[in-house]
C-alpha positions as CSV (number, residue, x, y, z in Angstrom):
1,X,0.0,0.0,0.0
2,X,1.3,3.5,-0.8
3,X,2.0,5.6,2.2
4,X,1.3,9.3,2.3
5,X,3.7,10.9,4.8
6,X,4.4,14.6,5.5
7,X,7.6,15.2,3.7
8,X,8.7,18.2,5.8
9,X,9.9,16.3,8.9
10,X,11.7,13.8,6.6
11,X,13.6,16.5,4.9
12,X,14.5,18.0,8.3
13,X,15.8,14.5,9.3
14,X,18.1,14.5,6.2
15,X,19.5,17.9,7.2
16,X,20.1,17.1,10.8
17,X,21.0,13.4,10.5
18,X,20.2,10.9,13.2
19,X,19.2,10.8,16.8
20,X,22.2,9.1,18.4
21,X,20.9,5.5,18.9
22,X,22.7,4.2,15.8
23,X,24.3,5.6,12.7
24,X,21.2,5.7,10.5
25,X,21.9,5.2,6.9
26,X,21.1,8.4,5.0
27,X,19.6,8.3,1.5
28,X,18.8,11.1,-0.8
29,X,15.1,11.4,-1.0
30,X,12.9,13.6,-3.2
31,X,9.2,14.2,-3.0
32,X,8.6,11.3,-5.4
33,X,10.3,8.6,-3.5
34,X,9.5,9.9,0.0
35,X,6.1,8.2,-0.3
36,X,7.8,4.9,-0.7
37,X,9.6,4.9,2.6
38,X,9.3,1.9,4.9
39,X,7.5,2.6,8.2
40,X,10.8,2.3,10.0
41,X,12.4,4.9,7.8
42,X,9.4,7.2,8.2
43,X,9.5,6.8,12.0
44,X,13.2,7.7,12.1
45,X,12.5,10.7,9.8
46,X,9.9,11.9,12.3
47,X,11.9,11.5,15.5
48,X,15.2,12.9,14.2
49,X,14.1,16.5,14.1
50,X,12.8,16.2,17.7
51,X,16.4,16.1,18.9
52,X,18.1,18.1,16.1
53,X,17.9,21.5,17.7
54,X,19.5,20.4,21.0
55,X,23.0,21.3,19.7
56,X,21.7,24.8,18.9
57,X,20.0,25.3,22.3
58,X,23.3,24.2,24.0
59,X,25.5,26.4,21.7
60,X,27.9,28.3,23.9
61,X,26.2,31.6,23.2
62,X,22.7,30.4,23.9
63,X,21.6,28.3,26.9
64,X,25.1,28.3,28.3
65,X,25.2,32.1,28.3
66,X,21.8,32.4,30.1
67,X,22.6,29.8,32.7
68,X,26.2,30.6,33.4
69,X,27.1,34.2,32.5
70,X,24.1,35.5,34.5
71,X,25.6,33.9,37.6
72,X,28.6,34.3,40.0
73,X,30.3,31.6,38.1
74,X,31.1,33.2,34.7
75,X,31.8,36.6,33.3
76,X,32.5,37.7,29.7
77,X,33.9,41.2,29.5
78,X,34.5,43.4,26.5
79,X,37.9,41.9,25.8
80,X,40.5,44.5,25.0
81,X,37.7,46.9,23.9
82,X,37.6,44.9,20.7
83,X,36.1,41.5,21.3
84,X,32.8,40.0,22.6
85,X,30.9,43.3,23.1
86,X,28.0,42.1,20.9
87,X,25.8,45.1,21.7
88,X,26.6,44.7,25.4
89,X,24.5,41.6,25.9
90,X,27.1,39.7,27.9
91,X,27.6,42.7,30.2
92,X,23.9,43.2,30.8
93,X,23.4,39.5,31.2
94,X,26.0,39.3,34.0
95,X,24.5,42.4,35.7
96,X,20.9,41.2,35.5
97,X,19.9,44.0,33.2
98,X,18.5,41.6,30.6
99,X,17.1,43.1,27.5
100,X,14.0,41.9,25.5
101,X,16.1,42.3,22.3
102,X,19.1,40.2,23.5
103,X,19.9,37.8,20.7
104,X,21.0,35.0,23.0
105,X,17.7,35.1,24.9
106,X,15.8,35.3,21.6
107,X,17.8,32.5,19.9
108,X,17.4,30.2,22.9
109,X,13.7,30.8,22.9
110,X,13.3,30.2,19.2
111,X,15.3,26.9,19.2
112,X,13.4,25.5,22.1
113,X,10.0,26.4,20.6
114,X,11.1,24.9,17.2
115,X,11.9,21.8,19.1
116,X,8.5,21.7,20.8
117,X,6.8,22.2,17.4
118,X,8.7,19.3,16.0
119,X,7.9,17.1,19.0
120,X,4.2,17.9,18.4
121,X,4.5,16.9,14.8
122,X,6.1,13.6,15.7
123,X,3.5,12.8,18.4
124,X,0.7,13.4,15.9
125,X,2.2,11.5,12.9
126,X,4.1,8.6,14.4
127,X,0.9,6.6,15.5
128,X,-0.1,6.2,11.8
129,X,3.0,4.0,11.2
130,X,3.2,0.3,12.0
131,X,6.8,-0.3,12.8
132,X,7.6,-1.6,16.3
133,X,9.8,1.5,17.0
134,X,6.8,3.8,16.8
135,X,5.7,3.1,20.5
136,X,9.2,4.1,21.8
137,X,9.7,7.0,19.4
138,X,6.3,8.5,20.4
139,X,7.2,8.3,24.1
140,X,10.6,9.9,23.3
141,X,8.8,12.8,21.5
142,X,6.4,13.3,24.4
143,X,9.3,13.2,26.9
144,X,11.3,15.6,24.9
145,X,8.4,18.0,24.6
146,X,8.1,17.9,28.4
147,X,11.9,18.5,28.7
148,X,11.7,21.5,26.4
149,X,8.7,22.8,28.4
150,X,10.8,22.4,31.6
151,X,13.4,24.7,29.9
152,X,10.9,27.3,29.0
153,X,9.4,27.2,32.5
154,X,12.8,27.5,34.2
155,X,14.0,30.3,31.9
156,X,10.9,32.3,31.0
157,X,8.2,31.1,33.4
158,X,5.8,29.9,30.7
159,X,4.8,26.6,29.1
160,X,2.9,26.5,25.8
161,X,0.5,23.5,25.6
162,X,-1.3,22.0,22.6
163,X,-1.7,18.7,20.9
164,X,-3.2,19.8,17.6
165,X,-0.4,21.4,15.5
166,X,-2.9,23.8,14.0
167,X,-4.4,25.0,17.3
168,X,-3.5,28.0,19.4
169,X,-1.4,27.0,22.4
170,X,-2.6,27.5,25.9
171,X,-0.1,29.3,28.1
172,X,0.5,27.9,31.6
173,X,2.5,29.4,34.5
174,X,3.2,28.4,38.0
175,X,1.6,25.2,39.5
176,X,-0.4,24.5,36.3
177,X,2.8,24.4,34.3
178,X,4.5,22.1,36.9
179,X,1.6,19.7,36.8
180,X,1.5,19.6,33.0
181,X,5.2,18.7,32.7
182,X,4.8,16.1,35.5
183,X,1.9,14.5,33.7
184,X,3.7,14.4,30.3
185,X,6.8,12.8,31.8
186,X,4.8,10.2,33.6
187,X,2.8,9.4,30.5
188,X,6.0,8.9,28.4
189,X,7.9,6.9,31.0
190,X,6.3,3.4,30.6
191,X,7.1,3.1,26.8
192,X,10.7,4.3,27.0
193,X,13.7,2.1,26.9
194,X,15.8,1.2,30.0
195,X,18.8,-0.6,28.4
196,X,20.4,-0.6,24.9
197,X,19.8,3.1,24.5
198,X,22.5,5.7,24.2
199,X,22.5,8.8,26.4
200,X,21.7,10.9,23.4
201,X,18.1,9.7,23.6
202,X,15.4,9.9,26.2
203,X,15.2,6.8,28.4
204,X,13.3,5.9,31.5
205,X,16.3,7.0,33.6
206,X,16.4,10.3,31.8
207,X,12.7,10.9,32.6
208,X,13.2,9.9,36.2
209,X,16.1,12.4,36.4
210,X,13.9,15.1,34.9
211,X,11.1,14.3,37.3
212,X,13.6,14.6,40.2
213,X,14.7,18.0,38.9
214,X,11.1,19.1,38.5
215,X,10.1,18.2,42.0
216,X,13.3,19.7,43.4
217,X,12.6,23.1,41.8
218,X,8.8,22.9,42.0
219,X,8.6,25.3,44.9
220,X,10.4,27.9,42.8
221,X,8.3,27.3,39.7
222,X,5.0,27.5,41.6
223,X,5.8,31.0,42.9
224,X,8.8,32.3,41.1
225,X,9.3,35.5,43.0
226,X,8.7,34.2,46.5
227,X,11.1,32.6,49.0
228,X,10.6,28.9,48.1
229,X,8.9,26.5,50.6
230,X,10.0,23.0,49.8
231,X,7.1,20.5,50.5
232,X,8.1,17.2,52.1
233,X,6.1,15.3,49.6
234,X,8.0,16.9,46.7
235,X,11.3,16.0,48.4
236,X,10.0,12.4,48.8
237,X,9.5,12.3,45.1
238,X,13.0,13.6,44.4
239,X,14.4,10.8,46.6
240,X,12.1,8.2,45.0
241,X,13.2,9.0,41.4
242,X,16.9,9.3,42.4
243,X,16.6,5.9,44.1
244,X,15.2,4.4,40.9
245,X,18.2,5.6,38.9
246,X,20.9,4.6,41.5
247,X,19.3,1.2,42.1
248,X,19.1,0.4,38.4
249,X,22.9,0.0,38.4
250,X,22.9,1.2,34.8
251,X,25.2,4.1,35.5
252,X,28.6,4.4,37.2
253,X,30.4,7.4,38.6
254,X,33.5,8.2,36.5
255,X,36.9,7.6,38.3
256,X,38.4,10.3,36.1
257,X,36.3,13.5,36.4
258,X,37.4,15.0,33.1
259,X,36.7,11.8,31.2
260,X,33.0,12.8,31.5
261,X,33.8,15.7,29.1
262,X,36.3,13.9,26.7
263,X,35.9,13.3,23.0
264,X,34.8,9.7,23.5
265,X,32.3,10.4,26.3
266,X,29.5,8.8,24.4
267,X,30.6,5.6,26.2
268,X,31.0,7.3,29.7
269,X,28.8,5.4,32.1
270,X,28.1,8.4,34.3
271,X,26.1,10.3,31.7
272,X,22.4,9.7,31.7
273,X,21.3,12.2,29.1
274,X,23.4,14.4,26.8
275,X,23.5,16.3,23.5
276,X,25.0,13.8,21.0
277,X,27.9,15.6,19.3
278,X,29.8,12.9,17.5
279,X,31.1,14.1,14.2
280,X,29.4,11.4,12.1
281,X,26.1,12.7,13.5
282,X,25.9,16.4,14.2
283,X,28.9,17.4,16.3
284,X,29.8,21.0,16.3
285,X,29.9,22.4,19.8
286,X,32.4,25.1,20.7
287,X,32.6,24.4,24.5
288,X,36.3,23.6,24.4
289,X,37.5,26.8,22.8
290,X,35.1,29.4,24.3
291,X,37.1,30.3,27.4
292,X,40.7,29.7,26.2
293,X,43.1,32.4,25.0
294,X,43.4,33.2,21.4
295,X,47.1,32.2,21.8
296,X,46.5,28.7,23.1
297,X,46.7,26.1,20.4
298,X,45.5,22.8,21.9
299,X,45.8,20.6,18.8
300,X,49.2,19.3,17.5
301,X,50.1,21.3,14.4
302,X,46.6,22.7,13.8
303,X,47.2,26.3,13.1
304,X,43.4,27.1,12.9
305,X,42.4,25.7,16.3
306,X,42.8,28.2,19.1
307,X,40.8,29.8,21.8
308,X,38.7,33.0,21.6
309,X,39.3,34.8,24.9
310,X,35.7,34.3,26.0
311,X,34.3,33.9,29.5
312,X,36.4,33.5,32.7
313,X,35.3,32.4,36.1
314,X,34.7,35.2,38.5
315,X,37.0,35.9,41.4
316,X,34.0,35.3,43.6
317,X,33.6,31.7,42.4
318,X,37.3,31.1,42.6
319,X,37.3,32.2,46.2
320,X,34.8,29.5,47.1
321,X,37.4,26.9,46.1
322,X,40.2,28.8,47.8
323,X,38.3,29.1,51.0
324,X,37.1,25.5,51.1
325,X,40.6,24.1,50.8
326,X,42.8,26.7,52.6
327,X,45.6,26.5,53.5
328,X,46.0,23.9,50.7
329,X,45.7,24.8,47.1
330,X,42.3,23.9,45.5
331,X,44.1,21.8,43.0
332,X,44.1,19.0,45.6
333,X,40.5,18.5,44.3
334,X,40.9,16.6,41.0
335,X,37.8,18.4,39.7
336,X,39.6,21.7,39.9
337,X,42.6,20.9,37.7
338,X,44.4,18.2,35.8
339,X,47.9,18.7,34.5
340,X,48.6,17.2,31.1
341,X,51.6,19.3,30.1
342,X,54.4,18.5,32.5
343,X,56.2,21.8,31.7
344,X,54.0,23.4,34.3
345,X,55.6,21.4,37.1
346,X,58.9,20.7,35.4
347,X,60.1,23.6,33.2
348,X,62.7,21.3,31.5
349,X,59.9,19.3,29.8
350,X,59.7,21.5,26.7
351,X,59.6,18.9,24.0
352,X,56.4,16.8,23.6
353,X,55.6,14.1,21.0
354,X,52.4,15.1,19.1
355,X,50.6,12.0,20.3
356,X,51.1,13.1,23.9
357,X,50.3,16.8,23.5
358,X,47.2,17.6,25.5
359,X,46.5,20.9,27.2
360,X,45.6,21.0,30.9
361,X,42.1,20.7,32.0
362,X,39.9,22.4,34.6
363,X,40.5,25.9,35.9
364,X,43.6,27.4,34.4
365,X,45.6,30.0,36.3
366,X,48.8,31.9,35.8
367,X,51.3,31.7,33.0
368,X,50.1,29.4,30.2
369,X,52.4,27.1,28.2
370,X,51.9,25.3,24.9
371,X,52.8,25.2,21.2
372,X,54.7,28.4,20.3
373,X,53.5,29.8,17.0
374,X,55.8,32.2,15.1
375,X,55.1,33.7,11.7
376,X,52.2,31.3,11.2
377,X,54.1,28.1,12.0
378,X,54.7,26.1,15.2
379,X,58.2,25.8,16.5
380,X,59.8,22.3,16.7
381,X,62.4,20.7,18.8
382,X,65.5,19.2,17.0
383,X,63.9,15.7,17.1
384,X,60.7,17.0,15.5
385,X,58.6,17.0,18.6
386,X,56.4,19.9,19.5
387,X,58.2,22.8,21.2
388,X,56.3,24.0,24.2
389,X,57.0,27.2,26.0
390,X,55.4,30.2,27.7
391,X,52.7,31.8,25.6
392,X,52.3,35.5,24.6
393,X,49.5,37.4,22.9
394,X,51.1,37.3,19.5
395,X,47.7,36.9,17.7
396,X,46.6,40.2,19.4
397,X,49.8,41.9,18.1
398,X,51.0,42.0,21.7
399,X,54.1,39.8,21.8
400,X,55.1,41.7,24.9
401,X,52.0,40.6,26.8
402,X,52.3,37.1,28.3
403,X,49.3,34.8,28.5
404,X,49.1,35.0,32.3
405,X,45.6,34.3,33.6
406,X,44.9,36.4,36.6
407,X,42.2,36.2,39.3
408,X,41.0,39.7,38.6
409,X,38.4,40.1,35.9
410,X,35.7,42.8,35.6
411,X,34.3,45.3,33.2
412,X,36.9,48.0,33.7
413,X,39.5,48.5,30.9
414,X,42.2,47.0,33.2
415,X,40.0,44.1,34.2
416,X,38.8,43.3,30.6
417,X,42.2,42.8,29.0
418,X,42.9,39.5,27.2
419,X,44.8,37.8,30.0
420,X,42.3,38.6,32.8
421,X,40.3,35.9,34.6
422,X,41.0,32.3,35.3
423,X,39.8,30.2,32.4
424,X,37.9,26.9,32.1
425,X,39.1,24.0,30.1
426,X,36.5,21.5,31.0
427,X,35.4,20.0,27.7
428,X,38.2,18.4,25.6
429,X,39.5,20.1,22.5
430,X,38.5,17.5,19.9
431,X,41.3,15.4,18.6
432,X,39.1,13.8,15.9
433,X,37.2,16.6,14.2
434,X,38.4,18.6,11.3
435,X,38.5,21.8,13.4
436,X,38.6,21.6,17.2
437,X,37.2,25.1,17.6
438,X,33.9,24.7,15.8
439,X,33.4,20.9,15.8
440,X,33.9,19.7,19.3
441,X,32.9,16.1,19.6
442,X,32.4,15.7,23.4
443,X,28.7,15.2,24.1
444,X,27.3,18.1,26.1
445,X,26.1,16.7,29.5
446,X,22.5,17.4,30.4
447,X,22.1,14.9,33.3
448,X,24.6,12.6,35.0
449,X,24.7,10.3,37.9
450,X,26.6,12.7,40.2
451,X,23.6,15.1,40.0
452,X,21.3,12.3,41.0
453,X,23.3,11.7,44.2
454,X,23.5,15.4,45.0
455,X,19.8,16.0,44.3
456,X,19.0,13.2,46.6
457,X,21.3,14.7,49.2
458,X,19.5,18.0,48.9
459,X,16.1,16.5,49.2
460,X,17.1,14.7,52.4
461,X,18.4,17.9,53.8
462,X,15.4,19.9,52.9
463,X,12.9,17.3,54.0
464,X,14.0,16.6,57.6
465,X,17.6,17.8,57.8
466,X,19.1,14.4,57.4
467,X,22.6,15.6,57.3
468,X,24.2,12.2,57.8
469,X,22.4,10.7,54.8
470,X,23.1,13.8,52.7
471,X,26.8,13.7,53.7
472,X,27.0,10.1,52.6
473,X,25.7,10.8,49.2
474,X,28.1,13.7,48.6
475,X,31.1,11.7,49.8
476,X,30.1,8.9,47.6
477,X,30.6,11.2,44.6
478,X,33.8,12.6,46.0
479,X,35.2,9.1,46.8
480,X,34.5,7.9,43.2
481,X,37.1,10.2,41.6
482,X,40.0,7.7,42.1
483,X,41.9,8.1,38.8
484,X,44.3,10.6,40.4
485,X,44.0,12.0,43.9
486,X,40.5,11.8,45.5
487,X,38.9,15.0,46.9
488,X,39.1,14.9,50.7
489,X,36.0,13.6,52.3
490,X,33.7,16.1,53.9
491,X,32.9,15.8,57.6
492,X,29.7,17.8,57.9
493,X,26.8,18.8,55.7
494,X,24.5,21.8,55.5
495,X,22.6,23.4,52.6
496,X,25.4,26.0,52.2
497,X,28.0,23.3,52.0
498,X,25.9,21.4,49.5
499,X,25.4,24.5,47.4
500,X,29.2,25.0,47.4
501,X,29.6,21.3,46.4
502,X,27.3,21.6,43.5
503,X,29.4,24.5,42.3
504,X,32.5,22.4,42.5
505,X,31.0,19.4,40.8
506,X,28.9,21.1,38.1
507,X,30.7,24.3,37.1
508,X,30.3,25.2,33.4
509,X,27.4,22.6,33.0
510,X,24.4,25.1,32.6
511,X,23.1,24.4,36.1
512,X,24.3,27.4,38.1
513,X,21.4,29.9,37.5
514,X,18.8,27.3,38.5
515,X,20.8,26.3,41.5
516,X,21.3,29.9,42.7
517,X,17.6,30.7,42.5
518,X,16.7,27.5,44.4
519,X,19.3,28.2,47.1
520,X,18.3,31.9,47.5
521,X,21.7,33.2,46.1
522,X,20.6,34.8,42.8
523,X,19.9,38.2,44.3
524,X,23.3,38.4,45.8
525,X,26.1,40.6,44.5
526,X,29.3,39.5,42.7
527,X,31.9,41.0,40.5
528,X,30.0,43.6,38.4
529,X,26.5,42.6,39.6
530,X,24.7,44.6,42.2
531,X,21.0,44.2,41.0
532,X,19.0,42.4,43.7
533,X,15.6,42.5,42.0
534,X,13.8,39.1,42.4
535,X,12.0,39.9,39.2
536,X,15.2,39.1,37.3
537,X,14.9,35.4,38.2
538,X,13.1,35.0,34.9
539,X,14.5,36.1,31.5
540,X,12.4,38.4,29.5
541,X,10.2,36.9,26.8
542,X,11.9,38.0,23.5
543,X,10.3,41.1,22.0
544,X,9.9,39.3,18.7
545,X,7.6,36.8,20.5
546,X,5.6,39.6,22.1
547,X,5.3,41.4,18.8
548,X,4.3,38.2,17.0
549,X,1.4,37.7,19.5
550,X,0.3,41.3,19.5
551,X,-2.8,40.7,17.5
552,X,-4.1,38.4,20.2
553,X,-5.1,40.7,23.1
554,X,-3.7,39.6,26.4
555,X,-2.5,36.3,25.0
556,X,1.3,36.6,25.8
557,X,2.1,38.8,28.7
558,X,5.7,40.0,29.2
559,X,7.3,38.9,32.5
560,X,7.4,41.5,35.3
561,X,10.0,44.2,35.2
562,X,10.6,44.1,31.5
């Protein structure tokens, strides 16, 4: 029988490739042969676009900027009065002076809502197909729609609801939005896979983790501008869903912390849900290059792969590490730093075979070393190995200015210079892609097992102040990092210590803004930020969205204070 299938999602599938479960064989289809697809091919063509915008949402200038640069963790100044001004959006973001015309806010909104629209299309069209995959794919589309709705609730305070693609969406806020997302996740969960599914797709465990997140933040979402009151029954649900994931034994804490963010992290057992970025699929993230200096060259002999002098960590965030470990240096925590180039501790080690050349990871401080580039080529040792030495800002035409990352970074001319601010090298500079700057292959982590342990610890603290159980969960995560030195075990646990621990474990992972709001820290002051307005907990709805709905009276209301 001839099948009639909406060709638009199939064409999108061909553009954005597969969903990360397997390498789906692409074939060139035109409108004539699209109607002759098997049900399996048609189902894959419908589910592919549901995931396809995740890399765009998690682009370094979109969701990352909103979740990190708006916090005490990251700052992006106007570098050298020449780079990264972008109409001031990174300055206003950090200061909580968000603008309705901010491109990062608008782009994040657009990509999320495109993804919701594609999810609705898949939910509507998949049931007409007869392949066994349809049941699972429909559940994935429904779970992904709920996940995208969780993002819009968290960022913008709204959820758009409809099942008919041609209908006008209902707009939910507060408790109604929480209940809707909960209902959708629970409806999808029974038909999702538990094993034999990569972390690039929605699974039962991923849904359990999203339910735990939803319940943990529900008090905030129900009344966004109030001081949250965490209901014991919500905390029970957080514990229940975290228990399900931990007891499944499908995931393992990674002995090497930075392996979670390596090129080949698609096989890392700690990750539950992630943006699949393998190059044979749709890899292109720029997380590795965003913070590094323009005169750091992390790939052997690749003259095009360098940093961009983007965001640094704030001195405020660095001091949380410094204070926690004083008088010892925070590098005793293997999550803070990993030395890969031995010249940092042994200045005589200035020749490195290309196969062994990897830049350091974690939080980078002080004089930076690496490949030395002169007149467009890298210097070599006599034996042909890579010559490594102290770096200078040659690419900025400042060969007299060493690449020495300093603690001080702010929006003053002195604090905005290229070397200012300790940098973050958390994601690996890809060794496999054609260009490590633009095509990073490390999957971007959305949910991992360490977060499950720390969410459970927080729920236990908030429910009945069970500090002993919370301490055990936190120390389980700490004790798992055995590849080098383990972080010292903690001896006590409070909400403030747990908040600090979440910063140490999840820096640069798009969780900080949500954590700060839940812990009552977002109205604090740091670096260049003095705004204490609780109304800035939500981002503004982009002006383009408000304008687009202007012919529908009172349909889409701008968030307070914008």
